[in-house]
Backbone as CSV, one residue per row, in Angstrom:
resi,resn,N_x,N_y,N_z,CA_x,CA_y,CA_z,C_x,C_y,C_z
1,MET,22.182,5.016,5.119,20.743,4.875,5.105,20.111,5.642,6.262
2,LEU,18.871,6.058,6.071,18.124,6.768,7.088,17.166,5.796,7.776
3,PHE,17.046,5.922,9.100,16.179,5.025,9.851,15.368,5.796,10.880
4,VAL,14.131,5.376,11.059,13.305,5.778,12.188,13.343,4.636,13.189
5,LYS,13.514,4.949,14.457,13.602,3.926,15.490,12.315,3.876,16.298
6,THR,11.857,2.677,16.554,10.708,2.461,17.419,10.968,1.184,18.210
7,THR,9.984,0.730,18.961,10.167,-0.443,19.811,9.110,-1.479,19.504
8,ASP,9.529,-2.727,19.445,8.577,-3.821,19.289,7.924,-4.078,20.639
9,GLN,6.626,-3.904,20.698,5.944,-3.982,21.988,5.902,-5.400,22.549
10,GLN,6.006,-6.413,21.702,5.970,-7.791,22.201,7.305,-8.220,22.785
11,SER,8.390,-7.904,22.067,9.711,-8.361,22.512,10.485,-7.301,23.276
12,GLY,10.089,-6.027,23.121,10.831,-4.948,23.744,12.080,-4.550,22.986
13,LYS,12.334,-5.197,21.863,13.535,-4.912,21.076,13.345,-3.669,20.218
14,GLU,14.488,-3.033,19.919,14.455,-1.876,19.028,14.135,-2.307,17.609
15,VAL,13.290,-1.546,16.939,12.949,-1.776,15.538,13.386,-0.554,14.744
16,ARG,14.104,-0.793,13.672,14.562,0.288,12.793,13.820,0.201,11.470
17,LEU,13.197,1.301,11.095,12.460,1.383,9.843,13.244,2.257,8.879
18,ARG,13.755,1.636,7.845,14.546,2.381,6.862,13.627,3.236,5.996
19,TYR,14.028,4.491,5.781,13.235,5.352,4.920,14.133,6.128,3.974
20,GLN,13.519,6.653,2.930,14.208,7.513,1.970,13.371,8.750,1.748
21,GLU,14.030,9.833,1.399,13.345,11.117,1.309,13.871,11.894,0.111
22,TYR,12.929,12.462,-0.646,13.257,13.254,-1.819,12.553,14.602,-1.716
23,GLY,13.261,15.689,-2.059,12.622,16.980,-2.216,12.258,17.663,-0.913
24,SER,11.565,18.780,-1.060,11.108,19.560,0.085,9.750,20.159,-0.250
25,GLY,9.038,20.558,0.786,7.709,21.112,0.573,6.669,20.311,1.321
26,LYS,5.511,20.162,0.727,4.401,19.457,1.371,4.742,17.979,1.517
27,PRO,4.610,17.404,2.731,5.012,16.003,2.925,3.988,15.012,2.355
28,VAL,4.526,14.025,1.646,3.737,12.921,1.108,4.445,11.635,1.518
29,VAL,3.778,10.790,2.287,4.374,9.549,2.771,3.771,8.377,2.000
30,PHE,4.639,7.575,1.386,4.235,6.438,0.574,4.438,5.151,1.364
31,ILE,3.399,4.291,1.366,3.442,3.036,2.112,3.295,1.896,1.115
32,HIS,4.303,1.062,1.038,4.418,0.099,-0.055,3.534,-1.119,0.117
33,GLY,3.466,-1.909,-0.932,2.648,-3.109,-0.946,3.432,-4.354,-0.580
34,TRP,2.699,-5.418,-0.368,3.276,-6.749,-0.091,3.793,-7.316,-1.404
35,PRO,4.967,-7.945,-1.394,5.979,-8.100,-0.358,7.200,-7.254,-0.693
36,LEU,6.972,-6.017,-1.124,8.019,-5.191,-1.713,8.667,-4.286,-0.666
37,THR,9.233,-3.183,-1.107,9.892,-2.215,-0.238,9.499,-0.818,-0.695
38,GLY,9.942,0.184,0.041,9.677,1.557,-0.365,10.256,1.900,-1.718
39,ASP,11.230,1.109,-2.176,11.845,1.367,-3.481,10.855,1.215,-4.632
40,MET,9.742,0.505,-4.406,8.765,0.323,-5.482,8.226,1.657,-5.985
41,PHE,8.320,2.712,-5.144,7.791,4.016,-5.511,8.805,4.888,-6.241
42,GLU,9.863,4.286,-6.766,10.874,5.057,-7.478,10.264,5.981,-8.529
43,TYR,9.236,5.485,-9.218,8.659,6.237,-10.334,7.617,7.254,-9.868
44,GLN,7.411,7.362,-8.553,6.630,8.437,-7.961,7.535,9.416,-7.201
45,LEU,8.471,8.893,-6.427,9.291,9.733,-5.564,10.078,10.775,-6.351
46,GLU,10.719,10.344,-7.403,11.583,11.275,-8.151,10.779,12.355,-8.873
47,PRO,9.778,11.997,-9.695,9.062,13.072,-10.409,8.221,13.962,-9.500
48,LEU,7.562,13.401,-8.493,6.718,14.223,-7.630,7.543,15.134,-6.730
49,SER,8.757,14.713,-6.386,9.616,15.570,-5.569,10.041,16.816,-6.331
50,ARG,9.968,16.774,-7.643,10.307,17.943,-8.467,9.117,18.894,-8.614
51,GLU,7.984,18.512,-8.018,6.773,19.335,-8.102,6.444,19.991,-6.758
52,GLY,7.463,20.179,-5.933,7.262,20.848,-4.655,6.750,19.953,-3.554
53,MET,7.020,18.645,-3.661,6.574,17.700,-2.649,7.784,17.118,-1.907
54,ARG,7.633,16.950,-0.615,8.616,16.233,0.199,8.167,14.782,0.257
55,CYS,8.763,13.952,-0.567,8.306,12.569,-0.746,9.127,11.628,0.127
56,ILE,8.432,10.855,0.940,9.072,9.941,1.884,8.470,8.553,1.702
57,ALA,9.325,7.552,1.657,8.866,6.160,1.596,9.692,5.348,2.575
58,TYR,9.044,4.445,3.290,9.775,3.611,4.242,9.478,2.138,3.995
59,ASP,10.391,1.294,4.471,10.215,-0.154,4.370,9.450,-0.643,5.597
60,ARG,8.372,-1.354,5.362,7.598,-1.960,6.451,8.491,-2.939,7.241
61,ARG,8.270,-3.046,8.536,9.044,-4.007,9.332,8.902,-5.412,8.722
62,GLY,10.005,-6.114,8.689,10.016,-7.444,8.092,10.376,-7.454,6.623
63,PHE,10.371,-6.286,5.983,10.662,-6.177,4.554,11.826,-5.203,4.321
64,GLY,12.459,-5.345,3.170,13.512,-4.414,2.781,14.645,-4.370,3.778
65,PHE,15.072,-3.142,4.101,16.191,-2.932,5.025,15.716,-2.675,6.454
66,SER,14.413,-2.772,6.700,13.908,-2.576,8.053,14.100,-3.842,8.888
67,SER,13.955,-3.665,10.192,14.182,-4.780,11.115,13.216,-5.927,10.846
68,LYS,13.724,-7.113,11.031,12.924,-8.335,10.891,12.807,-8.935,12.288
69,VAL,11.616,-8.797,12.859,11.423,-9.127,14.265,10.322,-10.160,14.419
70,GLY,10.537,-11.103,15.331,9.593,-12.094,15.816,8.289,-12.268,15.089
71,ASN,7.201,-11.885,15.749,5.877,-12.174,15.214,4.933,-10.979,15.287
72,SER,5.482,-9.769,15.221,4.658,-8.558,15.330,4.194,-8.075,13.957
73,TYR,3.740,-8.997,13.125,3.361,-8.639,11.765,1.838,-8.582,11.658
74,ASN,1.286,-7.483,12.166,-0.162,-7.290,12.159,-0.446,-5.804,11.979
75,TYR,-1.692,-5.467,11.673,-2.007,-4.091,11.317,-1.997,-3.128,12.501
76,ASP,-2.273,-3.585,13.688,-2.164,-2.682,14.829,-0.713,-2.230,15.007
77,THR,0.212,-3.167,14.864,1.628,-2.820,14.972,2.058,-1.935,13.812
78,LEU,1.565,-2.221,12.609,1.930,-1.405,11.455,1.416,0.022,11.609
79,ALA,0.239,0.193,12.201,-0.261,1.537,12.475,0.647,2.259,13.461
80,ASP,1.150,1.529,14.455,2.096,2.113,15.403,3.379,2.532,14.698
81,ASP,3.834,1.723,13.747,5.049,2.059,13.013,4.847,3.314,12.167
82,LEU,3.699,3.406,11.506,3.417,4.613,10.729,3.364,5.830,11.646
83,ASN,2.778,5.677,12.806,2.755,6.775,13.761,4.166,7.172,14.180
84,ALA,5.049,6.185,14.338,6.439,6.480,14.702,7.130,7.274,13.602
85,VAL,6.879,6.924,12.347,7.474,7.659,11.234,6.993,9.112,11.244
86,LEU,5.690,9.309,11.362,5.138,10.665,11.338,5.599,11.481,12.535
87,THR,5.699,10.827,13.691,6.072,11.535,14.914,7.551,11.876,14.927
88,GLU,8.407,10.887,14.628,9.850,11.136,14.699,10.304,12.149,13.659
89,LEU,9.674,12.126,12.486,10.022,13.104,11.449,9.222,14.395,11.597
90,ASP,8.356,14.434,12.605,7.530,15.601,12.909,6.773,16.086,11.680
91,LEU,6.063,15.162,11.054,5.324,15.467,9.837,3.893,15.865,10.173
92,LYS,3.445,16.945,9.565,2.077,17.434,9.737,1.533,17.826,8.376
93,ASP,0.215,17.917,8.291,-0.436,18.238,7.015,0.026,17.254,5.935
94,VAL,0.034,15.968,6.296,0.612,14.910,5.467,-0.448,14.301,4.544
95,THR,-0.045,14.009,3.324,-0.823,13.146,2.448,-0.239,11.745,2.542
96,LEU,-1.070,10.768,2.895,-0.636,9.376,2.953,-1.054,8.678,1.667
97,VAL,-0.109,7.978,1.046,-0.380,7.201,-0.163,-0.093,5.741,0.161
98,GLY,-1.121,4.919,0.180,-0.945,3.506,0.496,-1.282,2.635,-0.690
99,PHE,-0.342,1.782,-1.068,-0.552,0.852,-2.169,-0.854,-0.535,-1.622
100,SER,-1.931,-1.163,-2.097,-2.295,-2.534,-1.761,-2.423,-2.692,-0.242
101,MET,-1.578,-3.527,0.394,-1.727,-3.679,1.833,-1.401,-2.388,2.567
102,GLY,-0.687,-1.454,1.895,-0.412,-0.151,2.486,-1.669,0.673,2.692
103,GLY,-2.708,0.418,1.883,-3.981,1.088,2.118,-4.575,0.692,3.452
104,GLY,-4.362,-0.569,3.846,-4.826,-1.025,5.146,-4.103,-0.324,6.277
105,GLU,-2.823,-0.041,6.092,-2.067,0.699,7.098,-2.667,2.079,7.342
106,ILE,-3.029,2.755,6.247,-3.647,4.069,6.389,-4.960,3.955,7.156
107,ALA,-5.780,2.977,6.765,-7.072,2.811,7.422,-6.904,2.538,8.909
108,ARG,-6.039,1.614,9.271,-5.867,1.281,10.688,-5.213,2.438,11.442
109,TYR,-4.294,3.161,10.793,-3.690,4.324,11.443,-4.755,5.359,11.787
110,ILE,-5.605,5.700,10.820,-6.646,6.694,11.072,-7.638,6.160,12.105
111,GLY,-7.960,4.878,12.016,-8.859,4.293,12.999,-8.310,4.354,14.406
112,LYS,-6.999,4.275,14.535,-6.361,4.206,15.850,-5.881,5.570,16.347
113,TYR,-5.357,6.391,15.434,-4.721,7.649,15.831,-5.462,8.896,15.367
114,GLY,-6.433,8.741,14.496,-7.185,9.904,14.054,-6.533,10.606,12.874
115,ASN,-7.025,11.814,12.612,-6.639,12.549,11.403,-5.809,13.801,11.673
116,ASP,-5.344,13.984,12.916,-4.706,15.253,13.273,-3.499,15.597,12.404
117,ARG,-2.681,14.621,12.085,-1.489,14.878,11.278,-1.752,14.754,9.769
118,ILE,-2.943,14.317,9.411,-3.225,13.937,8.033,-4.114,14.972,7.358
119,SER,-3.750,15.340,6.135,-4.598,16.249,5.359,-5.312,15.538,4.229
120,ALA,-4.825,14.360,3.825,-5.473,13.617,2.742,-4.971,12.182,2.749
121,ALA,-5.775,11.296,2.160,-5.411,9.882,2.035,-5.634,9.450,0.596
122,ILE,-4.693,8.661,0.081,-4.795,8.128,-1.279,-4.617,6.620,-1.199
123,LEU,-5.634,5.886,-1.620,-5.641,4.430,-1.555,-5.515,3.886,-2.973
124,VAL,-4.402,3.222,-3.258,-4.107,2.730,-4.606,-4.102,1.202,-4.593
125,SER,-4.975,0.589,-5.389,-5.055,-0.879,-5.449,-5.189,-1.468,-4.050
126,SER,-5.967,-0.823,-3.213,-5.951,-1.100,-1.773,-6.727,-2.358,-1.388
127,VAL,-6.257,-3.005,-0.317,-6.925,-4.191,0.236,-8.152,-3.838,1.056
128,THR,-8.372,-2.568,1.320,-9.578,-2.165,2.039,-10.802,-2.419,1.162
129,PRO,-11.980,-2.638,1.767,-12.253,-2.626,3.211,-12.076,-3.968,3.905
130,TYR,-12.187,-5.088,3.159,-12.104,-6.407,3.794,-11.975,-7.431,2.677
131,MET,-10.855,-8.140,2.671,-10.544,-9.021,1.552,-11.234,-10.377,1.600
132,LEU,-11.399,-10.940,2.789,-11.757,-12.354,2.916,-13.239,-12.606,2.644
133,ASP,-13.506,-13.670,1.912,-14.882,-14.114,1.693,-15.379,-14.858,2.934
134,THR,-16.542,-14.440,3.431,-17.135,-15.089,4.598,-18.612,-15.340,4.313
135,ASP,-19.296,-15.938,5.268,-20.722,-16.203,5.097,-21.523,-14.914,4.915
136,SER,-21.026,-13.828,5.488,-21.762,-12.561,5.437,-21.099,-11.500,4.567
137,HIS,-20.007,-11.866,3.886,-19.251,-10.868,3.119,-18.673,-11.511,1.868
138,ASP,-18.903,-10.875,0.710,-18.342,-11.369,-0.550,-16.921,-10.863,-0.716
139,GLY,-15.986,-11.799,-0.812,-14.595,-11.424,-0.971,-13.829,-12.516,-1.695
140,VAL,-12.557,-12.633,-1.363,-11.680,-13.621,-1.976,-11.635,-14.848,-1.068
141,GLU,-11.811,-16.019,-1.640,-11.838,-17.239,-0.833,-10.496,-17.504,-0.162
142,TRP,-10.547,-18.055,1.044,-9.322,-18.314,1.800,-8.372,-19.227,1.034
143,SER,-8.865,-20.110,0.208,-7.996,-21.024,-0.532,-6.966,-20.278,-1.381
144,VAL,-7.325,-19.087,-1.850,-6.380,-18.273,-2.628,-5.204,-17.859,-1.751
145,PHE,-5.494,-17.402,-0.560,-4.435,-16.968,0.350,-3.615,-18.161,0.849
146,GLN,-4.291,-19.272,1.098,-3.566,-20.465,1.524,-2.628,-20.935,0.425
147,GLY,-3.054,-20.803,-0.828,-2.184,-21.162,-1.939,-0.932,-20.296,-1.980
148,MET,-1.079,-19.008,-1.651,0.091,-18.120,-1.584,1.040,-18.567,-0.483
149,ILE,0.488,-18.879,0.669,1.321,-19.334,1.786,2.049,-20.626,1.426
150,ASP,1.329,-21.561,0.817,1.941,-22.833,0.421,3.052,-22.601,-0.601
151,GLY,2.820,-21.681,-1.535,3.828,-21.392,-2.548,5.094,-20.815,-1.954
152,ILE,4.953,-19.941,-0.977,6.119,-19.360,-0.317,6.886,-20.432,0.451
153,ARG,6.175,-21.296,1.118,6.854,-22.340,1.899,7.526,-23.379,1.008
154,GLU,6.983,-23.591,-0.181,7.543,-24.583,-1.097,8.779,-24.056,-1.815
155,ASP,8.674,-22.856,-2.406,9.780,-22.288,-3.189,9.518,-20.796,-3.313
156,ARG,9.996,-20.039,-2.339,9.662,-18.623,-2.264,10.119,-17.851,-3.493
157,ALA,11.315,-18.140,-3.986,11.830,-17.415,-5.146,10.980,-17.663,-6.382
158,ASP,10.621,-18.917,-6.606,9.808,-19.239,-7.780,8.394,-18.665,-7.635
159,PHE,7.854,-18.716,-6.421,6.526,-18.161,-6.213,6.490,-16.679,-6.554
160,PHE,7.474,-15.922,-6.067,7.482,-14.490,-6.339,7.667,-14.201,-7.828
161,ALA,8.446,-15.022,-8.512,8.639,-14.825,-9.947,7.325,-15.004,-10.701
162,THR,6.568,-16.030,-10.347,5.273,-16.273,-10.996,4.252,-15.228,-10.594
163,TRP,4.224,-14.898,-9.331,3.282,-13.909,-8.803,3.471,-12.551,-9.465
164,ALA,4.723,-12.169,-9.722,4.996,-10.853,-10.299,4.353,-10.707,-11.681
165,LYS,4.256,-11.788,-12.430,3.634,-11.705,-13.746,2.154,-11.364,-13.620
166,GLN,1.473,-11.983,-12.678,0.065,-11.655,-12.441,-0.079,-10.245,-11.888
167,PHE,0.848,-9.844,-11.062,0.869,-8.533,-10.433,0.847,-7.414,-11.475
168,TYR,1.613,-7.605,-12.556,1.699,-6.586,-13.608,0.826,-6.887,-14.817
169,GLY,0.009,-7.920,-14.757,-0.907,-8.207,-15.846,-0.251,-8.782,-17.081
170,ILE,0.780,-9.589,-16.884,1.471,-10.199,-18.017,0.698,-11.427,-18.494
171,GLY,0.472,-11.503,-19.789,-0.223,-12.631,-20.398,0.351,-12.929,-21.762
172,LEU,-0.323,-13.794,-22.512,0.176,-14.180,-23.832,0.286,-12.986,-24.771
173,LEU,-0.634,-12.031,-24.640,-0.670,-10.890,-25.557,-0.281,-9.582,-24.894
174,SER,0.069,-9.639,-23.632,0.387,-8.420,-22.894,1.662,-8.607,-22.095
175,HIS,2.599,-7.695,-22.284,3.850,-7.756,-21.537,4.266,-6.325,-21.194
176,PRO,3.558,-5.689,-20.227,3.754,-4.268,-19.961,5.034,-3.907,-19.221
177,VAL,5.776,-4.899,-18.733,7.036,-4.618,-18.058,8.115,-5.539,-18.627
178,SER,9.361,-5.102,-18.503,10.477,-5.884,-19.023,10.811,-7.040,-18.087
179,ASP,11.553,-8.012,-18.611,12.021,-9.109,-17.766,12.932,-8.579,-16.657
180,SER,13.695,-7.549,-16.975,14.571,-6.956,-15.967,13.765,-6.328,-14.837
181,PHE,12.642,-5.710,-15.197,11.789,-5.112,-14.169,11.175,-6.202,-13.291
182,LEU,10.794,-7.309,-13.901,10.290,-8.433,-13.111,11.355,-8.929,-12.142
183,GLY,12.592,-8.977,-12.613,13.681,-9.407,-11.745,13.900,-8.450,-10.587
184,TRP,13.760,-7.159,-10.857,13.886,-6.146,-9.801,12.789,-6.337,-8.760
185,THR,11.568,-6.584,-9.227,10.451,-6.816,-8.314,10.706,-8.049,-7.450
186,GLN,11.168,-9.130,-8.079,11.463,-10.343,-7.323,12.559,-10.090,-6.298
187,GLY,13.560,-9.302,-6.678,14.643,-8.990,-5.751,14.149,-8.253,-4.520
188,MET,13.250,-7.288,-4.714,12.675,-6.589,-3.563,11.927,-7.555,-2.657
189,ALA,11.149,-8.444,-3.282,10.352,-9.389,-2.500,11.246,-10.304,-1.668
190,LEU,12.347,-10.735,-2.233,13.222,-11.679,-1.538,14.025,-11.028,-0.419
191,MET,14.029,-9.696,-0.349,14.709,-9.031,0.761,13.952,-9.224,2.074
192,GLY,12.677,-9.486,1.997,11.876,-9.649,3.202,12.051,-11.023,3.820
193,SER,11.606,-11.157,5.053,11.665,-12.461,5.707,10.465,-13.290,5.295
194,SER,10.636,-14.596,5.239,9.522,-15.472,4.883,8.438,-15.426,5.950
195,ARG,8.833,-15.279,7.217,7.844,-15.184,8.296,6.958,-13.959,8.094
196,ALA,7.569,-12.827,7.759,6.785,-11.610,7.534,5.868,-11.784,6.336
197,ALA,6.387,-12.367,5.260,5.577,-12.543,4.056,4.330,-13.374,4.350
198,ILE,4.499,-14.438,5.100,3.371,-15.326,5.412,2.407,-14.664,6.392
199,ASP,2.935,-14.048,7.443,2.060,-13.433,8.443,1.274,-12.267,7.850
200,TYR,1.895,-11.542,6.933,1.186,-10.415,6.325,0.080,-10.882,5.378
201,ILE,0.230,-12.054,4.788,-0.886,-12.593,4.000,-2.092,-12.785,4.908
202,GLU,-1.870,-13.384,6.060,-2.959,-13.554,7.024,-3.540,-12.198,7.422
203,ALA,-2.660,-11.212,7.603,-3.107,-9.897,8.068,-3.992,-9.213,7.035
204,PHE,-3.527,-9.150,5.765,-4.345,-8.401,4.804,-5.556,-9.206,4.346
205,ALA,-5.521,-10.525,4.520,-6.696,-11.330,4.181,-7.784,-11.201,5.233
206,LYS,-7.401,-11.212,6.501,-8.369,-11.366,7.586,-8.712,-10.075,8.339
207,THR,-7.987,-8.983,8.078,-8.262,-7.751,8.810,-9.425,-6.999,8.169
208,ASP,-10.394,-6.679,8.989,-11.598,-5.964,8.552,-11.408,-4.475,8.859
209,PHE,-11.363,-3.653,7.810,-11.115,-2.218,7.973,-12.392,-1.378,7.891
210,ARG,-13.544,-2.009,7.900,-14.767,-1.253,7.690,-15.016,-0.216,8.789
211,GLU,-14.737,-0.559,10.028,-14.907,0.412,11.108,-13.868,1.514,11.030
212,ASP,-12.657,1.184,10.595,-11.611,2.200,10.439,-12.003,3.232,9.387
213,LEU,-12.568,2.779,8.278,-12.936,3.694,7.204,-13.998,4.688,7.657
214,LYS,-14.816,4.314,8.607,-15.843,5.226,9.108,-15.245,6.445,9.800
215,LYS,-13.973,6.363,10.176,-13.312,7.453,10.884,-12.560,8.398,9.943
216,PHE,-12.626,8.154,8.639,-11.981,9.041,7.673,-12.763,10.364,7.622
217,THR,-12.089,11.452,7.917,-12.687,12.781,7.770,-11.868,13.656,6.831
218,VAL,-10.832,13.095,6.231,-9.979,13.859,5.320,-10.349,13.525,3.875
219,PRO,-10.070,14.434,2.940,-10.286,14.113,1.530,-9.542,12.837,1.151
220,THR,-10.199,11.992,0.400,-9.638,10.685,0.060,-9.769,10.435,-1.433
221,LEU,-8.696,9.914,-2.017,-8.676,9.489,-3.415,-8.521,7.980,-3.450
222,ILE,-9.379,7.316,-4.216,-9.293,5.872,-4.429,-8.911,5.637,-5.885
223,VAL,-7.884,4.829,-6.110,-7.452,4.458,-7.462,-7.403,2.939,-7.540
224,HIS,-8.045,2.367,-8.545,-8.028,0.912,-8.678,-8.100,0.527,-10.148
225,GLY,-7.349,-0.505,-10.512,-7.360,-1.012,-11.876,-8.510,-1.970,-12.109
226,GLU,-9.186,-1.816,-13.241,-10.331,-2.682,-13.524,-9.915,-4.117,-13.845
227,ASP,-8.639,-4.329,-14.171,-8.149,-5.676,-14.465,-7.249,-6.220,-13.355
228,ASP,-7.412,-5.693,-12.168,-6.614,-6.129,-11.023,-6.961,-7.577,-10.683
229,LYS,-5.975,-8.465,-10.774,-6.172,-9.874,-10.446,-5.705,-10.218,-9.033
230,ILE,-5.055,-9.279,-8.361,-4.566,-9.511,-7.006,-5.610,-9.073,-5.982
231,VAL,-6.085,-7.844,-6.126,-7.196,-7.334,-5.320,-8.298,-6.944,-6.302
232,PRO,-9.238,-7.828,-6.582,-10.278,-7.532,-7.561,-10.998,-6.224,-7.230
233,ILE,-11.304,-5.454,-8.264,-11.871,-4.130,-8.051,-13.192,-4.179,-7.288
234,GLU,-13.952,-5.257,-7.462,-15.219,-5.363,-6.734,-14.980,-5.472,-5.229
235,VAL,-13.899,-6.161,-4.857,-13.563,-6.367,-3.445,-12.842,-5.150,-2.870
236,GLY,-12.032,-4.496,-3.704,-11.212,-3.380,-3.250,-11.831,-2.014,-3.500
237,GLY,-11.540,-1.438,-4.669,-11.945,-0.066,-4.945,-13.435,0.177,-4.857
238,ASN,-14.244,-0.695,-5.480,-15.691,-0.487,-5.464,-16.256,-0.546,-4.058
239,ALA,-15.816,-1.547,-3.284,-16.332,-1.709,-1.922,-15.862,-0.580,-1.011
240,THR,-14.625,-0.116,-1.213,-14.124,1.007,-0.419,-14.913,2.269,-0.729
241,HIS,-15.172,2.494,-2.009,-15.934,3.690,-2.387,-17.354,3.645,-1.844
242,ALA,-17.924,2.458,-1.756,-19.272,2.342,-1.200,-19.306,2.806,0.255
243,LEU,-18.203,2.610,0.982,-18.129,3.043,2.371,-17.646,4.481,2.507
244,LEU,-16.985,4.979,1.458,-16.504,6.366,1.443,-17.072,7.070,0.208
245,PRO,-18.380,7.271,0.168,-19.002,7.814,-1.045,-18.554,9.226,-1.390
246,SER,-18.011,9.968,-0.426,-17.531,11.315,-0.721,-16.123,11.324,-1.300
247,ALA,-15.479,10.165,-1.360,-14.128,10.084,-1.916,-14.148,10.264,-3.430
248,THR,-13.042,10.735,-3.952,-12.835,10.764,-5.391,-12.372,9.377,-5.825
249,TYR,-12.985,8.838,-6.852,-12.692,7.462,-7.256,-12.295,7.440,-8.733
250,HIS,-11.071,6.994,-8.998,-10.577,6.840,-10.352,-10.410,5.356,-10.666
251,LYS,-11.181,4.863,-11.602,-11.023,3.504,-12.102,-10.160,3.556,-13.353
252,TYR,-9.116,2.730,-13.387,-8.209,2.699,-14.534,-8.557,1.511,-15.428
253,ASP,-9.027,1.803,-16.608,-9.374,0.756,-17.565,-8.118,-0.005,-17.985
254,ASN,-8.224,-1.334,-18.045,-7.131,-2.214,-18.496,-5.903,-2.161,-17.589
255,ALA,-6.076,-1.712,-16.362,-4.932,-1.590,-15.455,-4.855,-2.782,-14.515
256,PRO,-3.642,-3.336,-14.312,-3.449,-4.441,-13.365,-3.231,-3.909,-11.955
257,HIS,-2.901,-4.812,-11.067,-2.620,-4.416,-9.686,-1.439,-3.452,-9.633
258,GLY,-0.359,-3.796,-10.319,0.866,-2.995,-10.257,0.822,-1.749,-11.117
259,LEU,-0.255,-0.996,-11.036,-0.417,0.180,-11.888,0.502,1.329,-11.487
260,PHE,1.136,1.237,-10.315,2.092,2.276,-9.923,3.220,2.381,-10.943
261,TYR,3.458,1.290,-11.702,4.441,1.344,-12.785,3.779,1.334,-14.158
262,THR,2.851,0.426,-14.392,2.268,0.303,-15.732,1.484,1.553,-16.128
263,HIS,0.917,2.259,-15.168,0.146,3.474,-15.433,0.718,4.642,-14.626
264,ARG,2.021,4.658,-14.500,2.696,5.603,-13.610,2.462,7.067,-13.972
265,GLU,2.441,7.400,-15.248,2.268,8.800,-15.620,0.874,9.293,-15.229
266,ARG,-0.146,8.480,-15.486,-1.494,8.871,-15.091,-1.623,8.929,-13.581
267,LEU,-1.079,7.933,-12.899,-1.162,7.924,-11.442,-0.484,9.152,-10.853
268,ASN,0.687,9.498,-11.340,1.396,10.666,-10.817,0.607,11.944,-11.048
269,ARG,-0.007,12.064,-12.224,-0.837,13.240,-12.488,-2.011,13.303,-11.521
270,ASP,-2.634,12.141,-11.290,-3.800,12.117,-10.408,-3.417,12.439,-8.966
271,ILE,-2.297,11.893,-8.510,-1.830,12.189,-7.153,-1.544,13.676,-7.009
272,LEU,-0.810,14.219,-7.949,-0.430,15.626,-7.873,-1.652,16.537,-7.933
273,ALA,-2.560,16.249,-8.851,-3.761,17.077,-8.977,-4.609,17.008,-7.712
274,PHE,-4.719,15.822,-7.139,-5.533,15.665,-5.934,-4.931,16.423,-4.764
275,ILE,-3.627,16.318,-4.586,-2.978,17.015,-3.484,-3.152,18.524,-3.636
276,ARG,-3.042,19.012,-4.859,-3.109,20.453,-5.078,-4.527,21.014,-4.980
277,THR,-5.540,20.170,-5.169,-6.909,20.689,-5.196,-7.771,20.224,-4.040
278,LYS,-7.298,19.292,-3.224,-8.157,18.666,-2.220,-8.684,19.652,-1.191
279,ALA,-7.958,20.749,-0.962,-8.407,21.693,0.062,-9.707,22.384,-0.339
280,SER,-9.955,22.473,-1.646,-11.129,23.205,-2.096,-12.256,22.309,-2.576
281,THR,-11.959,21.009,-2.767,-13.012,20.114,-3.239,-12.797,18.709,-2.734
282,ASN,-13.841,18.046,-2.359,-13.800,16.635,-1.967,-15.127,16.020,-2.340
283,ARG,-15.332,15.829,-3.631,-16.614,15.365,-4.122,-16.486,13.960,-4.687
284,SER,-17.571,13.269,-4.758,-17.593,11.892,-5.232,-17.677,11.862,-6.739
285,ILE,-16.659,11.303,-7.393,-16.677,11.142,-8.832,-16.122,9.774,-9.176
286,SER,-16.417,9.303,-10.362,-15.853,8.051,-10.842,-15.339,8.305,-12.243
287,VAL,-14.052,8.063,-12.443,-13.414,8.355,-13.717,-12.851,7.084,-14.296
288,ASN,-13.189,6.755,-15.538,-12.650,5.568,-16.182,-11.484,5.946,-17.085
């Protein structure tokens, strides 16, 4: 396995971030969603690497094969980890692709480190700009997140099995993924530590990325499913686009949160087209 090494600033211990790399050419770094691993991008890494892209995905600390450390599960630390990946691999002119909570990593990274290494950002089903419902902000009520925490503490395996069905939009009349694929998703989730899973719920629920988004100066693509039950499009894609009106915005009709698989062919086309054309255009559009 390949690892990037960094240091946990709270404990001083070494942190190893496992990564995988496909192809050569223009670097594209994929940042996975909660509570999965970089392996979730299997259906992007392989085909896009055949299109002249150097595709890299890493496991967030606390998840997958990366180090599971104390209590450093917050977005400032995650931005530092992303910086370590870009710095140690000496990546420049990078396109960052963040799925779900990974979109928050991109936002906090740019807010903290700027755009020098970045040529474009792609936010897919992203938790940006701010998930939590407050007196001054319409979002998702805290009771939803508390229910997730309670479910993990009660029976983590069963919670992830049930959650995965909502993640992919499975219902009485819709079954877009196989039972085996659901099992694979659950397996990825169970590789992470329960402490990380719980702390990251707090992080993506309570972290406000609105100031970070103001620092975006690179071409940005927003992709969100109109049937997303995990990060509702009104809270995620629509609100992010309102703060980044110059971004390209693709709304996927009938798409759930886990559209990286259910709508993988369209997503891959959109990612590839955006990377290839972003240097010459960065205009605001909305595509259904």
